[in-house]
C-alpha positions in Angstrom: -44.4 -95.3 65.3 -43.1 -91.9 66.4 -39.9 -92.4 64.4 -42.0 -91.8 61.3 -45.1 -89.9 62.6 -44.8 -86.7 64.5 -47.7 -86.2 66.9 -49.7 -83.0 66.3 -48.8 -81.2 69.6 -48.0 -77.6 70.5 -44.8 -76.3 72.1 -45.9 -77.6 75.5 -46.5 -81.0 74.1 -50.3 -80.6 74.5 -52.7 -81.9 71.8 -53.7 -79.1 69.3 -57.4 -78.7 68.9 -57.5 -80.2 65.4 -58.7 -83.3 63.6 -55.1 -83.9 62.6 -53.4 -86.4 65.0 -49.9 -86.1 63.4 -47.9 -85.5 60.3 -45.2 -87.4 58.4 -42.7 -86.9 55.6 -44.1 -88.1 52.2 -41.5 -90.9 52.1 -42.7 -92.2 55.5 -46.4 -92.3 54.9 -46.3 -95.9 53.6 -44.5 -97.0 56.7 -47.1 -95.3 58.9 -49.9 -97.0 57.0 -48.2 -100.4 57.5 -48.0 -99.9 61.2 -51.6 -98.7 61.5 -52.8 -101.7 59.5 -51.4 -104.2 62.1 -54.2 -106.1 63.9 -52.9 -105.4 67.3 -52.8 -101.7 66.5 -56.2 -101.5 64.9 -57.7 -103.3 68.0 -56.7 -100.3 70.2 -58.7 -97.7 68.2 -62.5 -97.2 68.2 -64.3 -99.1 65.4 -65.8 -95.9 63.9 -62.4 -94.1 63.6 -60.9 -93.8 60.1 -57.4 -92.4 59.6 -56.9 -90.5 56.3 -54.0 -88.5 54.9 -54.4 -85.0 53.6 -54.3 -84.6 49.9 -51.9 -81.7 49.9 -48.7 -81.0 51.9 -48.9 -78.1 54.5 -45.2 -77.1 54.3 -43.6 -74.9 51.7 -41.4 -77.7 50.3 -44.4 -79.9 49.8 -43.0 -82.8 51.8 -45.1 -83.0 55.0 -48.6 -84.4 55.1 -51.1 -84.4 58.0 -52.9 -87.5 59.2 -56.6 -87.0 60.1 -58.7 -89.0 62.6 -62.3 -89.1 61.2 -65.5 -90.5 62.8 -67.6 -92.6 60.6 -71.1 -94.1 61.1 -71.4 -97.6 62.5 -71.5 -99.1 59.0 -68.3 -97.3 58.2 -70.0 -94.8 55.8 -69.6 -91.0 56.0 -72.2 -88.8 57.6 -73.1 -87.3 54.1 -72.4 -88.6 50.6 -71.2 -86.3 47.8 -74.2 -87.0 45.6 -76.3 -84.5 47.6 -74.2 -81.6 46.3 -76.0 -79.9 43.4 -73.4 -77.2 42.6 -70.2 -75.7 43.9 -68.1 -72.7 42.8 -65.3 -70.5 43.9 -66.0 -66.9 44.9 -64.6 -64.0 47.0 -65.9 -63.1 50.5 -67.5 -59.6 50.1 -66.2 -58.6 53.6 -62.6 -60.0 53.7 -62.0 -60.3 49.9 -60.5 -63.7 50.4 -61.4 -66.7 48.2 -63.9 -69.2 49.4 -66.1 -72.1 48.1 -69.9 -71.8 47.9 -71.9 -75.1 47.6 -75.6 -75.9 47.3 -77.4 -79.2 48.2 -80.6 -80.8 47.3 -83.6 -81.0 49.7 -82.5 -84.3 51.3 -78.9 -83.1 51.7 -80.0 -79.8 53.1 -82.0 -81.5 55.9 -79.1 -83.8 56.8 -76.5 -81.0 56.6 -78.5 -78.9 59.0 -78.5 -81.7 61.5 -74.8 -82.5 61.1 -73.7 -78.9 61.4 -75.9 -78.4 64.5 -74.3 -81.4 66.3 -70.7 -80.4 65.3 -70.5 -76.6 66.0 -66.9 -75.8 66.8 -65.7 -79.1 65.3 -64.3 -79.9 61.9 -66.0 -81.7 59.0 -63.8 -83.4 56.5 -64.3 -83.4 52.7 -62.9 -86.7 51.5 -62.4 -88.0 48.0 -60.7 -91.3 47.1 -59.7 -91.6 50.8 -57.8 -88.3 50.9 -58.9 -85.3 52.9 -59.1 -82.3 50.6 -60.4 -79.8 53.2 -61.4 -79.9 56.9 -63.4 -76.6 57.7 -64.6 -75.8 61.2 -68.4 -75.5 61.6 -69.3 -72.0 63.0 -73.1 -72.4 63.2 -76.0 -74.6 62.1 -76.4 -74.3 58.4 -80.0 -74.5 57.1 -81.3 -74.4 53.5 -78.4 -76.4 52.0 -76.3 -73.4 51.0 -73.0 -72.9 52.8 -69.5 -71.5 52.2 -66.1 -72.9 53.0 -63.3 -70.5 53.9 -59.6 -71.2 54.8 -57.1 -68.7 53.2 -57.5 -70.3 49.8 -55.8 -69.1 46.6 -58.1 -68.8 43.6 -56.7 -72.0 42.2 -57.2 -73.9 45.5 -60.7 -72.7 45.8 -61.5 -73.7 42.2 -59.9 -77.2 42.8 -62.0 -77.7 46.0 -65.2 -76.6 44.1 -64.4 -79.2 41.4 -63.9 -81.9 44.1 -67.3 -81.1 45.7 -69.0 -81.3 42.3 -67.2 -84.5 41.4 -68.6 -86.1 44.6 -71.8 -86.7 42.6 -70.0 -89.2 40.4 -70.6 -92.8 41.6 -67.8 -94.5 39.6 -64.5 -94.7 41.5 -61.2 -94.2 39.7 -59.5 -97.6 39.2 -56.1 -98.4 37.7 -56.9 -101.0 35.0 -53.3 -101.5 33.8 -49.9 -100.1 34.9 -46.7 -100.4 32.9 -43.3 -98.8 33.2 -42.5 -97.4 29.7 -38.9 -97.1 28.7 -37.4 -94.0 27.0 -38.0 -93.3 23.3 -34.3 -93.0 22.9 -32.7 -96.4 23.8 -29.7 -96.6 26.1 -27.4 -97.1 23.2 -28.7 -93.8 21.5 -28.4 -92.0 24.8 -24.8 -93.2 25.3 -23.9 -92.2 21.7 -25.5 -88.8 22.2 -23.7 -88.1 25.5 -20.3 -89.1 24.1 -20.8 -87.0 21.0 -21.9 -84.0 23.2 -18.8 -84.4 25.4 -16.6 -84.6 22.3 -18.2 -81.6 20.7 -17.9 -79.6 23.9 -14.2 -80.4 24.1 -13.9 -79.1 20.5 -15.4 -75.8 21.5 -13.0 -75.5 24.4 -10.0 -76.2 22.0 -11.4 -73.8 19.4 -11.7 -70.9 21.9 -8.1 -71.4 23.0 -7.0 -71.6 19.3 -8.7 -68.3 18.4 -8.2 -66.3 21.6 -5.2 -67.9 23.3 -5.2 -66.8 27.0 -8.6 -65.2 26.8 -9.8 -68.5 25.4 -8.9 -70.3 28.6 -10.9 -67.8 30.6 -13.9 -68.2 28.2 -13.6 -72.0 28.7 -13.8 -71.6 32.5 -17.0 -69.5 32.1 -18.4 -72.1 29.7 -17.8 -75.0 32.0 -19.3 -73.0 34.9 -22.3 -72.3 32.7 -22.9 -76.0 32.0 -22.7 -76.9 35.7 -25.1 -74.1 36.6 -27.6 -75.1 34.0 -27.7 -78.8 35.0 -27.6 -77.7 38.7 -30.7 -75.5 38.4 -32.5 -78.2 36.3 -31.7 -80.8 38.9 -32.9 -78.6 41.8 -36.2 -77.9 39.9 -36.6 -81.6 39.2 -37.0 -80.7 35.5 -37.3 -83.5 33.0 -34.6 -83.4 30.3 -36.0 -84.1 26.8 -34.8 -83.5 23.2 -36.5 -80.0 23.3 -34.7 -79.3 26.5 -31.4 -80.4 24.9 -32.1 -78.0 22.1 -32.5 -75.2 24.6 -29.1 -76.1 26.1 -27.4 -76.1 22.7 -28.8 -72.7 22.0 -27.6 -71.5 25.4 -24.1 -72.8 24.8 -24.1 -70.8 21.5 -25.2 -67.7 23.3 -22.7 -68.2 26.1 -19.9 -68.4 23.6 -21.4 -65.4 21.8 -21.3 -63.2 24.9 -17.6 -64.0 25.4 -16.8 -63.4 21.7 -18.6 -60.0 21.8 -16.5 -58.9 24.8 -13.2 -60.2 23.3 -13.8 -58.6 19.9 -14.5 -55.3 21.6 -11.4 -55.6 23.7 -9.3 -56.3 20.6 -10.8 -53.1 19.0 -9.8 -51.1 22.0 -6.3 -52.6 22.0 -6.0 -51.7 18.2 -6.7 -48.1 19.2 -3.5 -48.1 21.3 -5.1 -48.4 24.7 -3.4 -50.2 27.6 -4.7 -53.7 28.5 -6.4 -52.5 31.7 -8.3 -49.7 30.0 -9.0 -51.9 26.9 -10.6 -54.6 29.1 -12.7 -52.0 31.0 -13.9 -50.2 27.8 -14.4 -53.6 26.0 -16.8 -54.8 28.6 -18.6 -51.5 28.8 -19.1 -51.3 25.0 -20.1 -54.9 24.7 -22.9 -54.7 27.3 -25.4 -53.1 25.0 -25.2 -55.9 22.3 -25.1 -58.7 25.0 -28.1 -57.3 26.8 -30.2 -56.6 23.7 -29.5 -60.0 22.1 -30.1 -62.0 25.3 -33.1 -60.0 26.3 -34.9 -60.5 23.0 -34.3 -64.3 23.3 -35.4 -64.2 27.0 -38.6 -62.5 26.0 -39.2 -65.2 23.5 -38.5 -67.9 26.1 -40.8 -66.4 28.7 -43.7 -66.1 26.2 -43.1 -69.7 25.0 -43.1 -70.8 28.7 -46.4 -69.0 29.5 -48.4 -70.0 26.4 -46.7 -73.2 25.4 -47.4 -76.8 26.5 -45.4 -80.0 26.4 -42.2 -79.9 24.3 -42.5 -76.1 24.0 -42.5 -75.5 27.7 -39.6 -77.9 28.1 -37.6 -75.9 25.5 -38.5 -72.6 27.1 -37.5 -73.8 30.6 -34.0 -74.7 29.7 -33.7 -71.6 27.5 -34.7 -69.2 30.3 -32.4 -70.9 32.8 -29.5 -71.0 30.2 -29.8 -67.3 29.3 -29.6 -66.2 33.0 -26.7 -68.6 33.8 -24.8 -67.7 30.6 -25.1 -64.0 31.3 -23.7 -64.6 34.8 -20.8 -66.8 33.7 -19.9 -64.8 30.6 -20.0 -61.3 32.3 -19.4 -61.8 36.0 -17.0 -64.8 36.2 -14.8 -63.8 33.3 -14.6 -60.2 34.6 -13.5 -61.6 38.0 -10.7 -63.6 36.3 -9.6 -60.6 34.2 -9.5 -58.3 37.3 -7.5 -60.9 39.2 -4.9 -61.3 36.4 -4.6 -57.5 35.8 -4.1 -57.0 39.6 -1.1 -59.4 39.4 0.2 -57.9 36.1 -0.2 -61.2 34.3 0.0 -61.2 30.6 -3.3 -61.8 28.8 -3.5 -62.3 25.0 -6.6 -62.2 22.8 -5.3 -63.9 19.7 -2.8 -66.3 18.4 -0.4 -65.8 15.5 -2.9 -67.6 13.2 -5.9 -65.4 14.2 -4.2 -62.1 14.9 -5.3 -60.5 11.6 -8.4 -62.7 11.0 -11.4 -60.7 9.6 -9.4 -57.4 9.8 -10.1 -54.8 7.2 -12.8 -56.9 5.4 -14.7 -54.8 2.9 -17.5 -57.1 1.7 -20.3 -55.1 -0.1 -23.3 -56.8 1.6 -25.7 -53.9 0.8 -24.6 -53.7 -2.9 -25.1 -57.4 -3.5 -28.4 -57.6 -1.5 -30.6 -58.2 -4.6 -28.6 -61.3 -5.5 -29.2 -62.7 -2.0 -32.9 -61.6 -2.2 -33.1 -63.7 -5.4 -31.4 -66.7 -3.8 -33.5 -66.7 -0.7 -36.7 -66.1 -2.7 -36.0 -69.0 -5.0 -35.3 -71.4 -2.1 -38.5 -70.2 -0.2 -40.7 -70.6 -3.4 -39.3 -74.1 -4.0 -39.9 -74.9 -0.4 -43.5 -73.6 -0.4 -44.2 -75.4 -3.7 -43.0 -78.7 -2.1 -45.1 -78.0 1.0 -48.2 -77.7 -1.1 -47.4 -80.7 -3.3 -45.2 -83.0 -1.3 -46.1 -82.0 2.2 -44.1 -82.9 5.3 -43.2 -86.2 6.7 -45.3 -86.0 9.9 -44.2 -88.4 12.6 -46.3 -90.4 15.1 -46.5 -87.4 17.4 -48.7 -85.6 14.8 -50.4 -88.4 12.9 -50.7 -91.3 15.3 -50.0 -94.9 14.2 -50.2 -98.6 14.9 -48.8 -99.8 18.2 -47.7 -103.4 19.0 -46.6 -104.8 22.3 -44.2 -107.7 21.7 -42.8 -110.0 24.4 -39.6 -111.8 23.6 -38.0 -114.8 25.5 -34.9 -112.8 26.3 -33.8 -109.1 26.9 -33.5 -107.1 23.7 -31.9 -103.8 22.5 -34.5 -101.3 21.3 -32.2 -99.7 18.8 -31.4 -103.0 17.1 -35.1 -103.7 16.7 -35.8 -100.2 15.2 -32.9 -100.8 12.7 -34.3 -104.2 11.7 -37.8 -102.9 11.1 -36.6 -99.8 9.3 -35.8 -101.9 6.2 -39.4 -103.2 5.9 -41.4 -100.2 7.2 -39.4 -97.7 5.1 -38.4 -95.7 8.2 -37.5 -96.6 11.8 -40.5 -97.0 14.1 -40.5 -95.8 17.7 -39.4 -98.7 19.9 -39.3 -98.5 23.7 -39.2 -101.0 26.6 -42.6 -101.8 28.0 -42.6 -103.1 31.6 -39.5 -105.4 31.5 -36.4 -105.5 29.3 -37.7 -108.4 27.3 -40.9 -106.6 26.3 -41.2 -103.7 23.9 -43.8 -101.3 22.5 -43.4 -100.6 18.8 -45.2 -97.6 17.2 -45.2 -97.2 13.4 -47.2 -95.1 10.9 -46.5 -97.6 8.1 -49.7 -98.0 6.0 -51.6 -95.8 8.6 -53.8 -94.2 5.9 -54.5 -97.4 4.1 -58.2 -98.2 4.7 -58.2 -101.7 3.1 -59.1 -104.7 5.1 -55.8 -106.4 4.5 -53.7 -103.4 5.8 -53.5 -104.8 9.3 -52.5 -108.2 8.1 -49.8 -106.7 5.8 -48.4 -104.6 8.7 -48.3 -107.7 11.0 -46.6 -109.7 8.3 -43.9 -107.0 7.9 -43.5 -106.8 11.7 -43.0 -110.6 11.8 -40.4 -110.5 9.0 -38.6 -107.6 10.6 -38.4 -109.4 14.0 -37.1 -112.7 12.6 -33.5 -111.9 13.5 -34.5 -111.5 17.1 -37.2 -114.3 17.5 -35.4 -116.8 15.3 -36.1 -118.1 11.7 -38.0 -121.2 13.0 -40.9 -119.3 14.5 -43.9 -119.2 12.2 -46.3 -116.2 11.8 -49.1 -118.0 13.8 -46.6 -118.8 16.6 -45.4 -115.2 16.6 -49.0 -113.8 16.8 -49.9 -116.2 19.6 -46.7 -116.4 21.7 -44.9 -113.1 21.1 -47.4 -110.4 20.1 -49.2 -109.3 23.2 -51.5 -106.7 21.8 -52.0 -104.4 18.8 -54.2 -101.3 18.2 -54.2 -97.9 16.5 -53.2 -94.8 18.6 -53.9 -91.1 18.1 -51.3 -88.4 17.9 -49.5 -87.6 21.1 -49.4 -83.8 20.2 -53.0 -82.7 20.8 -54.7 -79.8 19.1 -54.4 -77.6 22.1 -50.6 -78.0 22.0 -50.5 -77.0 18.3 -52.7 -74.0 18.9 -50.7 -73.0 22.0 -47.5 -73.3 19.9 -48.9 -71.1 17.2 -50.1 -68.4 19.6 -46.8 -68.5 21.5 -44.8 -67.9 18.3 -47.2 -65.1 17.2 -46.9 -63.3 20.6 -43.1 -63.8 20.5 -42.9 -62.1 17.1 -45.0 -59.2 18.4 -42.9 -58.9 21.6 -39.6 -59.0 19.6 -40.9 -56.3 17.2 -42.0 -54.0 20.0 -38.8 -54.4 22.0 -36.6 -53.7 19.0 -38.8 -50.7 18.0 -38.6 -49.3 21.5 -34.9 -50.1 22.0 -33.7 -48.9 18.5 -36.4 -46.2 18.1 -37.0 -47.3 14.6 -39.7 -49.7 13.4 -37.6 -50.7 10.3 -35.2 -52.6 12.6 -38.1 -54.6 14.0 -39.3 -55.3 10.5 -35.8 -56.5 9.5 -35.7 -58.9 12.5 -39.1 -60.3 11.9 -38.5 -60.7 8.1 -35.2 -62.5 8.8 -36.9 -64.8 11.4 -39.7 -65.7 9.0 -37.1 -66.2 6.2 -35.2 -68.7 8.4 -38.3 -70.7 9.5 -39.7 -70.9 6.0 -36.4 -72.1 4.6 -35.9 -74.8 7.3 -39.4 -76.1 6.9 -39.2 -75.9 3.1 -35.9 -77.9 3.0 -37.4 -80.5 5.3 -40.2 -80.9 2.8 -37.9 -81.0 -0.2 -35.3 -83.4 1.2 -37.2 -86.0 3.3 -37.5 -88.4 0.4 -33.8 -88.2 -0.5 -31.9 -88.1 2.8 -30.4 -91.4 4.2 -31.8 -90.5 7.7 -35.3 -89.7 8.9 -36.6 -86.1 8.5 -39.8 -86.6 10.5 -41.7 -83.6 11.8 -42.3 -84.4 15.4 -41.9 -82.9 18.9 -38.1 -82.6 18.4 -38.6 -80.7 15.1 -40.9 -78.2 16.9 -38.0 -77.6 19.4 -35.6 -77.2 16.5 -37.8 -74.5 14.9 -38.0 -72.7 18.2 -34.2 -72.9 18.4 -33.9 -71.4 14.9 -36.2 -68.5 16.1 -34.0 -67.9 19.2 -30.7 -68.1 17.2 -31.9 -65.9 14.4 -33.1 -63.1 16.8 -29.9 -63.3 18.8 -27.6 -63.0 15.7 -29.6 -60.2 14.0 -29.8 -58.0 17.1 -26.0 -58.0 17.5 -25.6 -56.6 14.0 -28.4 -54.1 14.6 -26.7 -52.9 17.8 -23.5 -52.1 15.8 -25.5 -50.2 13.2 -27.2 -48.2 15.8 -23.8 -47.3 17.3 -22.4 -46.2 14.0 -25.5 -44.1 13.3 -25.0 -42.2 16.6 -21.4 -41.2 15.7 -21.5 -41.0 11.9 -24.8 -39.4 11.1 -23.5 -37.6 7.9 -21.8 -40.6 6.3 -23.6 -42.4 3.5 -25.8 -45.1 4.8 -24.7 -47.8 2.4 -21.1 -47.4 3.7 -22.2 -47.3 7.3 -24.3 -50.4 7.1 -21.5 -52.3 5.3 -18.9 -51.2 7.9 -21.2 -52.4 10.7 -21.6 -55.8 9.0 -17.9 -56.2 8.4 -17.0 -55.1 11.9 -19.2 -57.8 13.4 -18.0 -60.5 10.9 -15.5 -62.0 13.4 -18.1 -62.3 16.1 -20.6 -63.8 13.6 -18.1 -66.3 12.3 -16.9 -67.4 15.8 -20.3 -67.8 17.4 -21.7 -69.7 14.4 -18.7 -71.9 14.0 -18.5 -72.9 17.7 -22.2 -73.8 17.7 -22.0 -75.5 14.4 -19.0 -77.6 15.6 -21.1 -78.9 18.6 -24.0 -79.8 16.4 -21.9 -81.4 13.7 -20.2 -83.7 16.2 -23.5 -84.7 17.6 -24.9 -85.3 14.1 -22.0 -87.5 13.1 -21.5 -89.5 16.3 -24.8 -89.2 18.1 -26.5 -92.0 16.2 -29.4 -92.2 13.8 -32.1 -91.6 16.5 -31.4 -87.9 16.8 -29.9 -87.1 13.3 -33.1 -85.6 11.9 -33.4 -83.3 15.0 -29.7 -82.2 14.8 -29.9 -81.7 11.1 -32.7 -79.2 11.6 -30.5 -77.3 14.1 -27.6 -77.3 11.7 -29.8 -75.8 9.0 -31.0 -73.2 11.5 -27.5 -72.1 12.4 -26.4 -71.8 8.8 -29.6 -70.0 7.6 -29.7 -67.8 10.8 -26.2 -66.6 10.2 -26.9 -66.0 6.5 -30.0 -64.0 7.2 -28.4 -61.8 9.8 -25.8 -60.7 7.2 -27.6 -60.8 3.9 -31.4 -60.4 4.7 -32.1 -58.5 7.9 -29.8 -55.5 7.5 -30.5 -55.1 3.7 -34.2 -55.0 4.5 -33.6 -52.3 7.1 -31.5 -50.4 4.5 -34.2 -50.7 1.8 -37.0 -49.7 4.1 -35.3 -46.5 5.4 -33.2 -45.6 2.3 -35.8 -43.4 0.5 -36.8 -41.6 3.6 -33.2 -40.7 4.4 -32.4 -39.7 0.8 -35.4 -37.4 0.8 -34.5 -35.8 4.1 -30.9 -35.2 3.0 -32.0 -33.6 -0.3 -34.4 -31.3 1.6 -31.6 -30.4 3.9 -29.2 -29.6 1.0 -32.0 -27.6 -0.6 -32.4 -25.6 2.6 -28.7 -25.0 2.8 -28.6 -23.8 -0.8 -31.5 -21.4 -0.4 -30.0 -20.2 2.8 -26.6 -19.5 1.2 -28.3 -17.6 -1.7 -30.2 -15.4 0.8 -27.1 -14.8 2.8 -25.2 -13.7 -0.4 -28.0 -11.3 -1.3 -28.0 -9.8 2.1 -24.2 -9.3 2.0 -24.6 -7.6 -1.4 
């Protein structure tokens, strides 16, 4: 007994004056219950004693639970039932300011309560719901009138929970588990295996690409990238976070940002080396000059992640969690770990190279007229957005089960089955692959499809069942008739509502709106110019509209599913994060040029800034694109639509940072600058005339 239950004693091994008789680790509570249920053990205890576990753990880790010894009436009933409680609410004590719970009882309850409290002054009274002790306050005095308060160092949330428990005591119906099933993953094991192999392959491609482009420095970046992946999964494991497709989207974005930080540093070091500085000084100045762009780009994305985490639910919160963790770990690995390695190599006078003979002159002296050709790209983007909006209003989007609901069938086979094979067989008849997952055992599956969901005819259900039967013939065998299938294989069928509730949609909308406002304000404060904030928001809106519009235009033509589901929501959020990160890096270089070249023509200055960051833009986009392309090709059909959205986001986000965001900033400040310059020239001219007159 005492191997699993620790007696509730003080340091002198004396019983503590408490209703708790001991405590146990959560994994040992079942063993304690088994021992206490033995007949020879139960015969020792008084008949009116009831042993109940606390509902909440009392330690910081949330692992240790107290066991209370309670005294019941002779019939085994409690001294007072919960139906006498009229109302309960949380409030603060006017003297101490601490949270407490106030409750009121009806006349019958008030009379019994006065008697109970009078007989138990100095002792504890337990508040029990569903056999768990939620609170055990000490009675200080007899309580008359039915109004009383419960104190105990509660937080506001704990006080609110206890008040709800007291109010729910009026409910007579117990909570009973009607059915319990273990549901398998939406992605079958085969899809998970393909996805994992494709991710590993893609990650290896990135490592090779960094070495190809940056040689020795590429090896150092690879060490930081590997460390970042281990840190991300280590933190997720320690937090017991659930890894979903939205979470994977956050990790993919994080990998891109981690590579981006290294690329920013290396490109800066290469610039310093081109100025003739020694390696040690070039590394020092390269890191110093890159900090501004790294911090700005990561901080804007971090602000987005925090807002999504606070206001989002479900898939949005999962995406935000991995994004926040990933940003912090990537900053640590890209800045701290690589700097340590460089410092160590420099101290040992080891040679460190930042390019190969193939990449030495890559993107050097590029002179693309981004600003001069901006109207062409405005027209291209405008055309795509208009076509997309037109398709949205006429063709709509291919909403998945997450948004529309569907028909669900539970089918039990006579042998274990592979969910991915069933999904592929049914895709031919349903027009698109349904969601198939194991349900209870490996020979039973749950199939959810939106095929003919909006068809209100009486024959719709029969047609769907006929299609289901035909699609499953390769698994159940050609000799099984429809009637045999419906009686022997199909366990149940019914319609289900959408899994993404309205509150998740509203929360997602508000989260994105607040993110846009926060990004605008940060860029406005950081760059001291609202036009930069306008350019970032315009580029972000441009990217989201194009991705959504293309999904509407293409879902009838693509050979894979372009459903709008939870994964698509995560993909759009990834587009938002990537777009902001890419745009802010360019803006940072423009700000730097403005500080040191105030008299140069703005068109030349903006073009120079865009051309100088072209190497960084290409390398970051290419490395992230390689990861996603490998996953798209080898990851299997189950996640192709999700990865396709991310691929579109990377391409469109890179395009907008070069051809949309900066040109919009240029157009919004151009006339103001021109006017101020002309006034300055006019003042100089008048001043020179006056000076000449005075001289005469």
